[in-house]
N, C-alpha and C positions, 0 to 999 in steps of 0.2 A: 594659791594659784598665782603665778607670776604676772599674768595680765589681769589687772585689778579693775573690775567694772566700777567700783566706787570712785576710783581716780578719774575715770573718763566721763562719768555721768555729769552732764551739764557743761562740759568743756567745749569751747568753740575750736574746731579742728579744720584746718585747711589741708585738703588732700588733693595733690595734683596727680594726674594720670588715673582718675577714678573710673574712666571708661575702659581701662585695660584689664587684663587678666588678674594680676595681683591686686591692682587698684580696686577692682570690683569686690574681691574678697575682703579687703581692708575696709572699704566703705560700709559693707553690710555688717561687719563685725563691730565697727565703731558705733554705727547707728543702733545696733542691738544693745550696746552697753549704755546708751543714753547720751552719746556725744551729739553735738550739733555740727554736722559735717557740711562744709562747703567744698564742692568739687570743681576743679579746673582742669580741663582736658579737651582734646579734639573729639569730635564725634567718633563713636566706634566704627570700624570698617563695616561695609555692607556684608550681609550674611549673618550667620550665627555669632553671638557674642554673649558672654556671661552678663554684661551690663544690661542687655535687653532681656535675656532669658530669666534673670533674677529680678528684673524690674528695679534696678538700683536707683533710678530717678525718684522712686517713692520714698527713699530713705535719705536722700542727699539734696541740698540746694545746688543743683547742677548748672555750672557755667561752661558752655561749650566754647572754648576760646583757645587761641594758639599761644603757647608759652614763648614763642619767638616775638610776640607783640608786646613790647615793654609797657605801653600805655594800657593795653587790655589786662595784663597781669596786675598792674598797679591798681586798676579799678576794682578787680576782684578782691585783692588784699584789703583795700580800704573798706569794702562792703563787709568782708568776713570778720575783720578785727580779731584774728585768731589768737587763741592762747598757745596752740601747738600747731606745728606744720610738719607734714609728712610729704616729702617731694619725691614722687615716683614717676612723673611724666618723663618720657625718654623716647628716643629712637633706638630700640633695643636689638636690632637684627644685624648680624655681622655682614651677611652678603648684601643687604640693602645699603649698609654703610660704605661698602666698596663701590657700589653703583652710584650712590648719592652722598659723597663725602662732605660737601659743603653744607647740605641740609642736615646731616648728622651732627656736625660740629655746631651748627646754629641752634639745634634743639638741645643737645646735651651739655654744651658749654654756655652759650649765651642765654638759653632758657633758664639755666640755673642762676646765672648772673642777674637776669631780669627779676627773678623771684627774690633773691637775697637783697637786691637793691631796693625793691619795694618794701621789704620787711624792715629795713632800717628805720623807717618812720612809723612802724606799726605799734600802737600802744597796747600794753597788756600782754606782750609776747613772753612766753615762758621757756620755750625750747624749740629747736628746729632740727630735723633729721633729714639729710639728703641721701637718697639711695643711689649707690653706684653699682659695682659688679665685681665678681671675682677676677675679671679680666683686666683690672687696672694695674696688675703687677707686670714688671718686665720679666717675661717668661723665656728663660734660657733652656727650657726642657731638661732640667736637672733631676726631675723625678721626686722632688720633695714638696710637701704642702707649703703654701705661702702664708707667712705670718705678717701681722700689721706693720712691722718695721721694715719689711722688704721694699726694695726700690720700685717706684711706680714706672710704668712705661706703656707701650702699646704698639704692636706691629700693624694693626689694621685701624681704619678710622674710628670704628666703634670703641675699641679698647683705648685708643689714644684720646678720644673725646671724653671718655669717662675718667681717665687719669687726669686730664686737664680740668675737669669739673671738680675733682678732689682738691687740686691746687687752688683753684678759684675759691672754693668753699673755705679752705683754711685761711686764705688771705682775708676774706670778708670777716670770718670769725674773729681773727686777731686784731684786725684794724677797727672794726665797728662794734661787734656784738659783745666782745669780752668785757670792755669797759662798762657796758650797760648791764652786765650780769646775766646775759642770755646765752646759754650753752648752744652751740651749733656743732653738729657732728655728722659723720658719714658712716653708712653701713654698707659693707661690701657683700652683696648676696651671691649665692651660688646658683646652680641650675635648678629651677623649681618645676615641679610637676603637680598636677591636681585637676579636678574637674573644671570645665568651663574654658579651657584654653583652646582657641581655634586659630591661632596665629600661623602665618606662613613660616616655613623653615624651622619648625620646632618638632621635636621627636614625638611627643604624645599626640598632638593634633594630626601629624602625618600618619601615625598608626591608626587612629580612628578613621581618618578619611580613606585609607587603604582598605580597611575592613568594610566600610560602608559602600565603597564603590567596587568591591570584589577585585581589587588590584593587588599585585605584589607590593609589599613594603620595600621601599628602596632606601638604602642607607649610604651616605657619602663616606663617613669615617667610622666604621663599625668598631674599631679598636680604640678610638679616642676615649679617654676617661674624663669624667666630670663629677663635681660634688652635687649629687642629686638630693633634693629635699622636698617634702610635701609643702604645698603653699601655706597651709595653716601653721606649720612649724616655723617657716620663714617669716610670715607676717607677725606671728607671736614674738619672734625675736625683735622685729622692728618696734612693736608696740611697747614691749618691756624696756627696750633701750630708751625710747622717747619718754616714757613715764618716769624712768629713773633719772634721766637728765633733768626733767622739770622738777623733780623732787629735791634737787640740790646735792645729790650724791656725787662725789668726785669720780669721774669715769674717764677712760681714754676717749679721745675725740675721733677715733676711727676703729671700727670693730668688724671682723669677719663674721657673717651670719650664714652658716651652712650646716651640713650634717656633722654629727659627732665624730664619725670615723674619719681618720686622716686620709685613707686611700679612696680615690674616686672609683667609680664603677664604669666599665666600658659601655658604650652606647648599645652594643649588640645584646648585652646581658639585660639591660633595662628593656630593650625592645622585645626580646623573647619572653620575658616575664610578663610584660603588658599584653602581648598577643595572647598568651596562655590565659591570663586573667579575664580577657574578653571573649574567651571561648574559640579563638582562632588558632590555626596552625602556627607554631612558633618558628616560622621560616621567613627569610628575607633575601633580597638580592643586593649586591653592592653596585652602586652606580658607577659607570665607567666615564672616563673623560678627565679633563683638567679642572680643578676647582681652586678657589682662593685658599691660601694657607689658613689653617686653623690649628691651634695647639693640640698636640697629641696627648698630653697629660696636663690636667689642671685640677688641683686639689687645694683645699683651704685648711689651715690650722685654726680651729675655732675655740681653742682652749681659753683664750683670754676672755672672749664673750661669755662663755659658760661660767667662768670663775667670777666675773664681775657682775653678771646679770642674774645669776641663779636661775638659768633658763636651760631647758633641755627638750629634746624631741619627744613628742607623743606618738608620732607616726613614722618610725624609722623603717627603712628597707621594705620588706614585703607588705607591711601595713600601709605604706604610702602607695604602693602599686595597687593594693586591694581597694583602698578608698577612692583612688582615681578611676579605676575600672567601674566601681559601683556607680559613680556619678554619671559616666558616659552610658552605662546600661540604662539607668533611669531616664536619661535624656532620649535615648533611642526609642523608648516605649511611650514617650509623650507625657512624662510625669511633670508635676508642677515644680519647676526648677528653682523658683524662689524658696518654696518650702523645703525642698531638698537641700539647698545650699545652707539655709538657716539651720536645718537639722544637723548638718555636719558640724557647723560651728558650735551648736549647743552640745553635741556629743563630745567634741574636742574639749570644751570647758569642763564637762563632767569628768573626763579622763584626767585632765590636769589636776582637778581637786582630789580625785581618788588616788592619783599617783604620788 
């Protein structure tokens, strides 16, 4: 199994963004493997969140702090004395970035800088992985998957801030960490789906809320294609990358983490499949009006990551849709969502061993 519990057992891991959707899955998985996890993040938003539903604070030394506060970040780093760092804290929403550009750059660029600056003096550090996004590439809508050597760019503040975080990370890695023998890398993740996502402006939560409130599902860009991947496949890619970096294996210092297929899937196809999986009518309406620009086609070439990490999806395509729908159905009937989420991680580990 690529994600090696023996490697993680007893490791001190600093996980930023542990109150978020992907961060909560990562926190629970790391703790299950015996890692000593310190979390640094803002409090989760009001309302439902995987952090609360799965009682992540039971598994993590949770520090509710702002990544924009350099002194606060430094204090958490000094207390954690991490062996490994997984930086997932971010302002991840495109439309919010357009409404709040300065705050987005402050979180995504300067938050990353604050973390890297604090880590410069951290003893015992073995490896650092900074999570960015598939949107870091300059997208001329040419219809081909982006590979790691393609030019960085960003039309909107979210994409531009993440591309800038890539550049800042590279500068810190080469100026400070390389001489100390500490590998620092970036992982460019695609569009992730899975149980426990309740964020605004995301497809799966929008579908669940539409069904729960008996409203029509409204799609802004039904024909836009994205590289969809189940959250456990994505987090597995991050964990394998980080453990391989710490093991001293020579690796590229930026990798695309996304589904194996090169072609993305249109929003409407994912929406219809998810509606059907949740027992609802597979219908939607297109929202009218003017909206901020979003890429029509966005796909990733993940061949380099798969070749160098020996990592592959356990929940591709329909399996990802089914697992996601199962989680929300369990939530709707009042199941113990900590046990449910841990059960999904355990099943994923078994599947990886059997595969």
